[in-house]
Each structure stands twice: as C-alpha cells, then as structure tokens.
N, C-alpha and C positions, 0 to 999 in steps of 0.2 A: 928809747928816745936818745937822741944825741945830745951830749952836754953843751956844745956851742949854741944850739938852738935856744936853750933856756937861759943862756948867758947873754943873749943878744939884747942890747938896750931897747927901751920902749919906743924911742923915737925912730929906730931903724927897723921896726917890725913892719912886715909886708903881709898881704893876704896869703902868700905862699907859706910864710912862717905859721900863720894861723891854721892853714890846712894841714901842715905837718903835725902841729900840736893835736888837731882833731883826730888825725889818723892814729897818733900814738895813744891818745886817751881812749879812742874806740877799741884798739887792740887790748889795752889794759882792762877796760870794762868787760870785754868779752872773756878775758881770762878769769876775772872775778865771777862773772856769771856762770862760767863753766865749773868753777870750783865750789861756789856757794849757792848757785841757783839763780834764776832770773829775778826772783823776788828780792834778792839782796841788793841789787843795783837799780831796782825799778824806780825808786824815788830820786836817785842820784843822776840818772841819765838826762832827764829834762833840764835840770839845773846846769849840767855841764854843756849841753847843747846851747842853752840860752847864753851862757858865758862866752862860748866860742863865737856865737853870732854877734855878740856885742864887740868882741875883739876884732872880728872881721869888719864890722861897721866903723870902728875907730881907725883901723889901718887903711880903709878904703877912701875914696874921694869924698864921701859924705861923713867925714869924721867929726864935723862941728855940730851935727844934729843931735838933739837931746831926746832922750826917751821920755814918755809921759810919766806923770807922777803915779798914776794908778797901776804901774807895772808891779807885779809881786816880787821882782828881783831888785829890791832897794839896796841890798848889800852890794850887788854887782855895780850899781850906779855909783855908790860911794867909792868902790874900787876904781871905777873909770875916772872919777874926779881926781882921786889920788894919783892915778897914772898921768893925768893931764898936768897936775902940779909937778910931778917929777919930770915931765917933758920940758916944762919951763925952766926947771933947774938942771938942765942937762949939761951945762958947761962944767960945772964943778960937782955935779951930783952923781957921777958914775958909781962910786963906792956905795952910796945910799940906795941906788937901784938894786944892787946885788943883795943888800939887806932886806929890802922889801920882798924880793923874790924868795929869799929864804923864809921870811915870815909867812908868805903865802904858801910855801911848801909845807911849813909846819901846820898851818891851818888845814891844808888839804890832808895831811897825815892824821890830824885830829879828827877831821870829818870821816876819813877812812876808818879810823879806829871806832868812831861812833857807829858808823855803818856796819862794821863787823860785829860790834856788840848787838846792834839791832838785828843783824842777820842771825846771830846766835839765839837771841830771844825768839825770833821768828821760827828758827829751826826747832827750838824747844816746844813752842806752841804747835808747830807742825807735828812733832812727835806725839804730843798729847792728843792732838786731833786724830792722828793715825791710831793711837791706842784706843781712844773713844770710839772711833769708827770700827776698829776690830772688835771691841766689846759689843757694840751695837750689832755688828754683823754676826758675831757669835750668838748673841741673844736671838737675833732673827733666825739664824740657822737652827738654834735649839727649838724655837717656836715652830719653825717649819718642820723640823724633825718630829716634834710632838704631834703636830697636825697630821703629818704623814702616817705616824704610828696609829693615831686615832682613826684615820681613814682606812688603814689596813685592817684594824680590828673590826670596824663597821662592815668592811667588805667581807671579812671572814664570817661575821654573824649573819649577814644577808645571804651569803652562799650556803651556810649551814641551814638557815631557815628555808631557803629554796629547795635544798636537798630533802629536808624533812617534809616539805609540802609535796614534793614529787613522790617521795616514798609513801606518804599517806594516800595520795591520789592513786598510786599503783595498788596499794593494799585495798582501798575502797573498790577499785575495779575488779580485783581478784575476788573480794567478798561478794560483789554483785554477780560475777560470773558463777561463783559457787552457789549463790542463792537461786539463780536461774536454773542451774543444773539440778539443785535439790527440788525446785518446783516442778521441773520436768519429770524427775524421778517420782515425786509424789503423784503427779498426774498418771504416770505409768502404773504405779501401785494401785491407784484408785480404779483405773480401768481394769487392771488385773483382778482387783477385788470384785468389781461388777461382773466380770466374766466368770469368776469362780462362784459367785452367788447364783448366776444364771445356770451354770452347770450343776450346782448343788440343787437348785429347784428342779431341774430336769431329772437328776438322779433320784431325788425324793419322790417325784411323781412316778418314775419307773418302779421304784421300790414299793410304793403304795399299791400300784397296779399288780405287781408281782405278788405282794402279800395277799391282796384280795383273791387273786387267782389261786394261790396256794391254800388259802383258807377255804375257798369253795371246794377245791379238790379234796382237802382233808375232811371237810364236812361230808362231801359225797362218799368218800371212802369209808368214813365212820358209819354212815347210814347203810352203805352196802354191806359192811361187815356185820352190823346188827341184823340186817335183813337175812344175810347168809346164816348167821347163828340161829335166828328164829326159824328159818326154813329147815336148817339141819335138825333142830330140836323137834320140829313138826314131823319131819320124815322119820326121825328115830322113834317118836311117839307112835306114829302110824305102823311101824314095823314091829313094835313090841306086842306081846300077847295082851289080851284084855285084863288079865289079872295083874300084870305089871303096870298097867296104865293107872290103876288106882293108887299104887305106891309112888308113881312118878309124877302124879298130879300135884302132890304136895310140894316137891321142890320147885316146880315151875311157878306155882302160886307164890311160894316164898321168894323166888327170884323177882317176880313182878312186884311183889310187895316191897322188896328191898329197892327195886328200881324206882317205884313211886315214892317211897319214903326218902331215898338218898339223892334224888335229882333236885338239888337246891336251885339250879340255874337252868334256864331253857337253852335251846340251841342258839337262838339269836343273841342272848346275853353272853353266852360263852364266846361266840364269834366276836362280839364287840370288845369283850375283855382281852381276848388274844390280839385283836387288831390294835387296841390302844397300847398294850404292852410292847408289841413289835415296833409301833411308831415311836414310842419313847426310847427304846433301845437304838433304833436307827438314828434318831435326832441326837442322842448322846454320843454315838460313835462319830457322826459327822462333825459335831462341835469339837470333839476331842481332836480329830484330824485337822480341823481348821486352826485351832489354837496351837497345836504342835507345829503346823506350817508357819504361823506368824512368829512363834518363838524361834524357830530355826532360821528362817530367811530374813526376818526384819530386826528383831530386838537384839540379836547377838552381834549385829553389825555396828561398830562404833561410829561410823560416818552418818548414821541416821540422825537427823536434826530433832530438836525438841518438839517442833511443830508436828512432825510425822508421828512421833511417839504419843503426843497428846491425842492426835486423831485416832490412832490405833487403840489407845486406852479407852477413849469415849465409845468407839465402835464395839470393843469387847464388853464394856459395861452394858451397853444397850442390848447386845446379843445375850448376855448372861441374864438380864432382867426378863427378856422374852422367854428364854428357856425355863427360868424359875417359875414364871407365871404359867407357862404351858404345863409344867410338871405338877404344879400345885393345883391347877385348875382354877386360878384366880385371874382377875382382870389385870392387865399390864399397868404398872404405875407410871404416871407422867413424869418426864425428866425434869428435875429441878435445876435452876440456874446456879444455886450456891452449893453444888455437890462437892464433897471433899475430894481433894487430889491425893489419892492413895496410890502406892506403887502397884503396878499391874501384876508383878510377879508375886502373887499371894502365897501364903503358907497353905498347906493342904487343909481344906475346909469343905463345907457343903457347896461353895460356889466354884471351887477349883475343878479342873478337868480330871485330874488324877484321883480325886476323892469320890466317894460313893454318893449318888444322889439321894435326897431324902425319900423315905418310904412313902409311896403313894397310897391312896385309898384302896386301889385295886389289890395291892399286896396283902391288905388285911383279910381279904377273902381267901387268900392262898397262904395263910400263915404257916401251915404245916409243911407245905411244899417248899417255901422259902427257907424255913429252918433247916430242912434236909439239904437244900442246895447250898446254904451257907456253911453247914458242917462239912459237906463234901468239897467245897472250894478251898479247903485248907491244904489240900495236896498240891504238889508243884504243877501238875498238868492243868488243874482247874485254875490256879493262880496265873499261869502263863496265858490262858485264854480268857481271863476275866474282862479284858478291855474290849473284846469283840462282842457284837450283838448277836443274839440267838433268835431262831424262829422255831416254834414248837411244831413238830410233825404229828402225824396221827398216832404214833406210839406214845408220845408224851401226852396226847389228849386222852388216850385210853388209861394211861397211868394216873392222870388227874381224876378221871371218873372213878377209878377204883379207890383212890384215896378219899374221894368225896363220899363214896358208898360205905367205906369201912371206917375211916378216921374221923370224918366230920361229926357224926352223931356222938362220938365219944368225947369231943372237945368242948362240949357245953354250948354249942351253937343253938340259936332259937329254933332252927329247922329240925334239930334232932328230937324235939319234943312233939313234933307233929304226929298224928296217927298214921298208920300205914294206909 
C-alpha cells in the first residue's frame, strides 16, 4: 500500500481510494491465507468486505443514507459516525484525523495479533486432530491387519481341511477298488475251488472204479492160483504110487484142516476190508494234497484279506469234520454258530494233515500186520513214502492169508479156539 493513500483526509476520499484500499487489503489477506491457511482469515474477510462496502457507500452519492440497526457491524457504524464528526471538524481538525487513523491502525494490528493467536490455536487444534486421526487410522489399520491375519488363518485351515477331505476321498476310492479286486479274487478262488472239487470227485470216482477192477482181478488171480495149486496137488497125487497116497493123504487133510480153521474172513469180507482201506488211504492222500495246495497258494500270501482267510478256515474245518466222521464211521456233527476261532495252522495232532490218522476198527483185525509195517517204516525208504497211499496186490493178499493161518491162532483171537 502507498502511504499517501492512507494519509488522505476523510473528506477527500473517493470510491477510487476505497477500491485501492480493497485491492491492498485483498492482497494482504491472500498473503496471510497463503502463510497460515484459509481458516486463519475466514472470520476476518467478511468484516473487511463489509467495512469496505460502508466506506464505498460513504464516499459515493448516497453518503447520507443510514444502515439499519439490526446490522451485525455496529462497531463499523460507530466508526462511520465518528468519521462524519471528523468531516464536520475538517477545518481545524487535520492533525486529529491522523491520530484517528493511527488509532485505527493500532486496532487493526491488535485484531491481527488476535487473529494470529486464534490461528495458532486453530493450528494446534488441527495438529491434535491430525494426531487423533493418525491414531484412529493406525487403530483401524491394526484392526484391518488383524482381520486380514484372521482371514488368512481361516483360509489356511479351510485349505488344509479341503486337502484332508480330498486325501480321505482318494484313500476311500483306493480302498474301494482294493475291496472290489479282493472280491473278484475271492470269486476266482471260489470258482477254482469248485473246479478242484469237481476234478477231485471225478478222480475219486476213477480211483474207486480202478480199485474195484484191481480187487476183482486180484480175487480172480487168487482163485486161479488156488485152483492151480489144487489141480497141481491132484495131478501129483494121481501120479504117485498107491502106497505113497496113504502117506500123502494126511498132509492134504492137515492143509484143508488148517485152511478151514485159519480162514477167519470170507472172500467178500476180505474184499470189503481191502476196499475200505484203499478208500481211506485215497481220501487221506487227496486231503493232504488239497491242504498243501491251500497252504502254498493262499495262506502264505500276505495280500489275502481276513474275509478270505475266514472262509478258507471254515471250509477246512468242515472238510476236516467230514474226514473225521468218515474215518471213525460216525455221523457228521452239525456246524455250530458259536464255534471258536482257532488258528488254522495247527500243531501236529490227529486233525492235521501231516499227523497219522486215528486207528480204525479195521486195523484191529490186522494188528500183527500193522505192527510189522510200523516197525518196518522206521527205515528211510519207508518214511519217505509214508505219505503216499498204497494198494494191496495179490502177493500182499497171499502174505496176509499166510499170516492169518499161522499167526492169528497164536494171538489169542476167538477164532483160534474153533475146532478144525
């Protein structure tokens, strides 16, 4: 601002002077706003504008008009009235006008100082508000960070559970496929078992027919041999002189007597006994082969499930009961529901394949022969072939008959006491 403008007397003021003052005050307020912020001069700008408008009205053609009482700028009205009084005292009042202007300048400086203090307070409040805002933002950031961490943890837990569910589903699928494969394998084993049973039945039928044929042939051969011996003795007796016939008659009679006294069994009974013995040996051999097959092919495999093992155990138990009932000549016992679950790999006993079967009733009739066979089976050759079944030929039959004729009467049998 220029100094002559502010030193101009009040009576000489024109609207141009007021406009220059407004321009100077506007630039000063802009400087203050740029230095301390728009809030520092927000309350001062309306008052300054109103004051400049009043000065413009006083210097203009409508200078005598009064402002209404209800105007909020009462202080400015008083200032205008004082300016009017100074205008009346214009003739000798030039030095007093300068004093009033200085007083106004001091008031403006005081107001400026007050505004600066107010601006400082506002700045402090603004700093506090900024600090509170930063704290609230930090709290919000920490809350958001915590929420984000919780969400990440929840996501990890959900992903882990999803992976576990997928792994369990895959494991269930694998177990289902394994179960289906085991069921198919069990079906194949059952069909194989049926085929083996069918083949076993066929082989047993063939063996029975072969044994019958052999027994018939052996019986026929034995009869032929006896007939040949009888005919030979008859021919020898016919060729001998008459004096020798009397001496030879006694040995023939003795032989017939011995034959009549030593024949404890008829031909049919002997055939039945031999047939039963061969059937028992055949059944024992087939059962041994079947159990050895199951032990080798099934039970040594670690992939066999418990269900198949239980089925094999139950089948072996049933077969063992049938064999026991057949060997003892008793009725087969019905299967009970509360049967004990015992391991099928039993120790050597009467029910095991490798153990000797219990002595049947038929062996009691051939006690001497079995005692001889048991004593002769101690050698390696007999022990090596002890697991194979045997069939008695006609020489064995002849040996048995000689044993019956010679040894049975001495053993204390009831038939030994019969008369010749």
